[in-house]
Phi, psi and omega in degrees: 000136183283159176303317181300317182293321178299315179297320179295319178297317178296322179297319181296316181295322189263010178060050168219159183253156178301146184283359183112170188295334187297307180291316181299318180294328176301316183287314182298325184268017185284344183085007180282134179286147174269148178082164177071184178067204179102322178273169185301316186264006184280193184287344175076024181300153181287329188232157179200179183236164175088010180099164182285142180281132177236165176216176174254121172276114185272321189198148172225138181226146175239175178106167187294335182249027183298323184290319178293322179293314185291333176296325178294319175296321180296319179296320175300316179297317181300328184272001183280131176301137180093350179262135176274106186307323181291348178267001178270127178213156186238148173217132170263109195259167190293343179273007177090008178249140167264133184233146178251127183239159177216128169081166174227127185224130181263125185240137177254153176254127178291124186294340181269311184270343184065015179270144180270143176288155175233103183304148180302321181296323177297316180300316181293314180295318180299316180298318179296313183295321181294333183266359180286140182195185182265180183293339180272003177096357180290144178261118183292321190237038183300334182261018178299142183208153175285137175220162172299144179305123179294144178237151182288150172289135181231165178116161178295120183299337180291342182259007177296142186297329180290352175271353184289147181258093180173188179249322184236159174212160184263114179279123184241350181201149174222137177241125185234144181287146174228183178301330183250344184244107185254331190275050185294327179291320178294319178299317178297315180296321183284328176289323174301316179297319178302315180291323176300316179297336177270006173092012181263148177278083186256151179223159173234154177220120178265132170237180183291328186243005180192158170235129180250152176239134183230166179227136175081159176223121187236151175273192182301338183288355178294336178245119183251135174261115186262184186300332178276008177069011177265153179271137179228154174285150179290168178301325180294321178290316178302321180296321176298316183293340177285342175291130183303328179293333190244015183288325186239159171264088187282151180238120182050039174087008181233149176277120183275138178255133181230172176265133179274187184298338178261010179079008178274147180283126183218150177290138180286118185281165170297160185210152176287138173227161180282142173282130183306134178085356180252141184258117177285159179293155176291000000 
């Protein structure tokens, strides 16, 4: 299935329409292979089959000696009867936590109920991991839980949103994982690069469940309080929103439709968001 068709199917399910050829061609022309990947060390393809890849997060630790401590827990897990040693893996992640993971499980979402399947093997493994502990009765992994398979942050580090010099930025796109679309971080980073090549001050921000792309960096003056005591975007922000590329906050290449205050169906516009680590004025 082509990238364009997957985006169109997702748009139909989520009640949004494709944003037009510009954004779609940016994704289609990214050079990303379809299929495969999904795991941390895999090929990192944007699309795959068989459901979205999930794993079990067993433990997370912070602090200067987190890596040595979590390796000890990982070795204990590897030696546990019933555990597949090759399915144990560790990651020291960008938020300052070292995490211990176990297994790969593919989960599908029921199109009618929107509930995700939970494979039998995941249920069995999770129950086993949660009850593991020491001789004093402590449970090492009592807080183990299923999560989407973590993926590495990608993109030019100079374009990360936390590097922007400002308080606010205009969010113009969001990429979110689905059963068939896994490479949301790569899509966000590559769309940011696309905008940069067109001369725009674009940034990306990766989270666990989405990557957003923003444009511009503004100070407190981006939000104006006028005589009616209501807040308005500044002329500079309004000018950006008049650009066809930045009019909407598109999701996975589609314009999302929501209900406005009068219950009317309207396209979700781009919006100002806070830059991470920056404090907006009261």
